[in-house]
N, C-alpha and C positions, 0 to 999 in steps of 0.2 A: 907622400906621393912618389918620391924618388925610390923609396924602399919597395913600394908596390911594383914599380916598373922593373926593378932589379929582379924581384921574385918572378914576375911574369916572364922576363927574358930567360931566366934559368929554367922555368917550366917549359917554355917553347923549345929550348935547346934539348931538354930531356925527351920531349915528345918526338923530336926529329931524330933522336939517336937510335942506334942499332939496339941498344939495351932495351929501350922501351918496346921496340917491335918484337924482340925475343920474349919479353915478359908477356906481351899480348898473345903471342903464339902459344906459350905454355898455358896461360889462363884459358884460352879458347879450347885447347885440348882437354884440360881438366874439367872445365865447366860443361862443355859440350858432351864429353864422354859420360860425365855424371848424369846429365839430363837424359841421355839415351838409356843409361842403366835404370833410372827412375821409371821411364816409360815402359821398359820391357821386363823388369824384374819379376813382376807378379802376373804376367800374361798367361792365359790359358792358350797355348799355341795351337792346340787342336781346334779350338773355336775360331782362332784367326784363320787357320787353314780352311775350315769349313766356309767361312765368309768369303775367302778368296775363290774357293772352288765354285761358289754360287754366282760369281761375277759374270761368267758367260751368259747366264740366263737374264742378266740385267745390264748387259753391255750397252744397251741403248742409252741408259742414263749417263754412263761415262762419256759416250760420244756426244750426247747433247750438252754435257757440261763443258766440253771443249769450246763450243761456239761462243757463249758469253765470256769465257776467259780470253779468247782471241779479240773480241770486240773491246773488252776491258783494256787490253794492251794497246789497242789503237787509240782509245780515248786518253790513256795515260800519255801517249806521245803527242796527241792533239793539245793536251794541257800545256806542253812546252812550246809547241809550234805556234800556238796562238799568241804567245808572249814575245815572238820574234817577227813582228810585221815588217814586210818589205825586204827580208833577208834572202840570200840566194839559196839557202838550204831548203830542199823540198821536204814535204811531209814524210816521204819514204825515207829520206836520208836522216831526218830527225828520229824516226821510228827505229831504224837500224842503229843509230848512235846510242840511243837510250838503252836499247836491249843489249848492245855490246857492253856498255858499262855495267849493267846489272849482271850479265852473264859472267864477265870476268871477275866480278866481285864474288860470284858463287864458286869460282874455281880456286880462289886464293884462301890460304889458311887464316890470314888476317884480313877481314872484310872492310877495307877502307879505300877502295880504288874506284868505286862506281862513278862518283862525280868527276874526279880528275881524268879518268879515261874518256868520259863523255865530253869534257871540255877540250881535251887534246884532239879528239876525233872531229868534233864539230867545227873547231877553229882551223886546224891544220889540213884536214882533208876536204872539208866542205866550205871553207873560207868564210865562216861567220865571224864577224868582229868579236874579239875577246870580251869587250865591254858588254855587248848585247847578250852573248852566250852566258856569261857569268850572272848577270843581273836576272835574266829570264830563268835560269836554272834555280837560283836561290828563291825567286818569287814562286816558282812552281812547287818547290818544297814547302813553302809557307802555305800554299793552297792545300797541300796534302795534310799538314798539321790541322788546319781548320776543318777539313772533311773528316779526319779521324776523330776530332773532338765532337763533331756533330753526331757521328754514328755511335760513338761510345756513350754519349749522353742519351741518345734515343734508346740504346740498349739498356741503360740503367733505369730509364723511365718505364719501358714496356716489358722488360724481361726481369721479373722479380728475383729470380734465382741468382742474378748477377750483382745484386746490390750489397752483398756481404763483402767480406775481405777477399778481394779478387784482383787479378791483373787489370781487369776492366776499370775498377774503381781507382786503383793507383794510377793507371795510365791516364784516365780521364782527369784526375786532379792535377797531375804533372803537366799535361798538355793544355789544360784549361788555363793554368797560370801562365804558361808560355804564350798562349793565344792572347790573353789580356795584356801582357807586356808588349807583344807585337802590335796590337791595336793602338795602345797608348803611344808607342814609339812612332807608328805611322801617322797618328793624328797630331801629336804635339812635339815630335822630334826626339832624338835619342838623348838629348840633354835633360829631358824631363825625368829620367830614371837613372840615378847615379850608378847603380849596379850595371845596368845595360850599357852605359856609356863606355865601360872598359871591357865588355864582353864581345869577342870577335863575331859570334853568332848574330847578336843584335846589331852590330855595326854593319854587317853584310845585309841584313834584312832592311835596315833603315835606308841604306843607299839603293837597294833594289826596288823598294816600294817607291822611293822618290823618283827613280828613273822611269818607272812604269806607271806612275800616277796619271800621266796624260792618256792612258789607255784603260779607263775604268771598265768599259764594256768587255774588253779582252780579259781583264782580270776576273770579272764576273763569269765570263764564259769558261775560263780556265778552272775556276772553282766548281762550276757546274759539271764540267767534264770529269774532274777528279772525283766528285761525289758519285756521279753516275757510274764511273769506273768501279768504285767499291761496291755499289749496288749490284752491278753485274757479277762481281765476285761472289756476292751473296747468293745470286741465282745459281751460279755454278756449284757453290757449296750445297745448296738445297737439292739440286739434281743428283749430285754425287751421294748425298746422304740417303736419298731414295734407293740408290743402287747398293749401298752398304747395308741398308735395312733398318734405318731409323728415320724418324720424321722430325723436322724442325723448320720453322718458317724462314722466309728469305731474310728478314731483318736480323733474326737471331744468328743466322749463318754469316751474314755480313759482319756483325759484331765479333763473332768468333775469329774470322779471318783477319779483320783489321787489327784485332788484339794480338794475334799470332805474329803479324807483320811488325807491330810495334815492339813486341818482346824480342823478336829475332834481331831487330836493328839495335836494340839497347843492350842485350845480353851477349857475353862472349859465347861463341859457338864454333862448331866444326865447319869446314867449307860447305857452302850452299845452305847454311843455317841448320844443318843436321843437329838434332838434339834440342836446340832452343825452340824451333818451329814445332816439332812434334810434341814436346812437353806442353807448350802453350795451348795447342789444339786439344790434346787429350785432357788436360786439366780443366779447360773451360767447358768442354763437352761433358765432363764428369759432373760439373756443377748443374748441368741441365738434365742429369739423370741418364745419360748415355753410357752403356757398359764399356769397360776399358778395351775389350777386344774390338768392338765396333769402332770406338773412337780412334784406336791405334791404326786400324785398317784405313779409316777415313783419312787420318793425318798423313800416312805414307802415300796414299793415292793422290791426295790433293797436293802434297809436296811435289810429286813428280809432274803433275799437270802444270803447276805454277812455275817451277824452277827449270824444267827441261827446255822449253822454247827459247828463253833468252840465252841460256847456256849454249844451245846449238848455234844461235846467231853469233855469239861471241867467238866460238870456235871457227866458224866460217870467216869472220872478219880477221881473226888472227892469221888465218891462212892467206888472206888477201893482202893485208897491210903489214903483217909481221909483228911479232911480240915486241921488238925493239922500239917501234914507234909508240905503242900503247902502254908499255909497262916500264919504260925507262923512268927512273925516279925523277930525273930532271926534265922530263918531257914537257910538263906544264910550265915549268920555269922558262924553258927555252922558247915556248910559244909566246910568252909575254915579256921575255927579257929585254928585247929591243925597245919595248914601249916603256917599261918601268925604269930603264937605265937613266932616262932624262929626268925622272922624278926623284930617284934616290941618289942622283949625283955620282953614280958609279957605273963603269962599264961592265962590272961583274954582276951576274944574276943574283938576286937575293936568295936567302935560304928557302927551301921548299915550304916550310911552315909559314914563314913570314910573307911569302908572296901572296898567299890567300888573305892574310890580314890586311894587306895594303892594296891588292889588285882591285877589289870591288869599289872602294871609294874613288880610286884613280880612274877606274873604268867608267864609273858613273859620271865623273866630271867630263871625261872625254866624250861620252855619248851625248851628254847634254850640250856640249859645245858643238858637236857635229850637227845636232838637230837645229840649233840656233842658226847655223850657217845654211 
């Protein structure tokens, strides 16, 4: 046990080190650049140009695709807002906060700042208690995992060409295992699974579910909003596919896009997911029989429609509140330092990695105490 804790401590210090971030940056450039090369190496650029030239005649499909994408973003924010009942932050503030985190993540070479930025903004600017913000953010991410498993599972059942060795199958298996562990942890406690007991991810989930268990209807509504959000992404993908010149049903496009999002979040990539997102879309559409030129055009168009709005919101918020508030490495620690000092027995803020490991259990206890009062 002691040896395992020592190893875990060394690992956490390495993850918090500058060397780890530099390695991440190099890996992101190499892998992201390699995936861009794979996507473009055998393209017939004249066919791509012809497809793009034909867009003005089918621009209505692009404009129509924007509508479900905007509604999807609203539902994604609603997923989080539903899990913060009675807090001061308005829905619009939650929407801006969420998109600011996503947008800043798009701008950075190492894409690990979305959740920290959201926590800093929602707690320091919009005065949401850290305990509520962190528990609801983690629970919302769990809803996203559940919805992703559901859609990938439906895709494997109803889209036969995705049943072979594919990202969908691998992603479904991985996330299905995570889902089962999460459900067991939620139902029987984290102590029921020894591996989960020592994993920060499951520690956070266990506490978040415990804190939010008294709001089952809100959890269900949050899951519904998440699933509907991905469904609207499928509608947007279907409309854009019509504009590019190939046909695929809404479920298929939802599976394609949720798979691309899963792969982009899991694989190293250039800023804004360039490389990973495009390769995942082109590869999956290729399994469905879509030509590489059409698939690549679709991937680049969909990438712009998905990534530009939150990035624009992030740039606006950076001009309003300043990069110092949102991007300082110790910003999240400072937001919680005063509260954790009494817990860890020191007036000094804990290490940036360690604060996330301890903050949610402590936050859960504080939130439960507040509600009892």
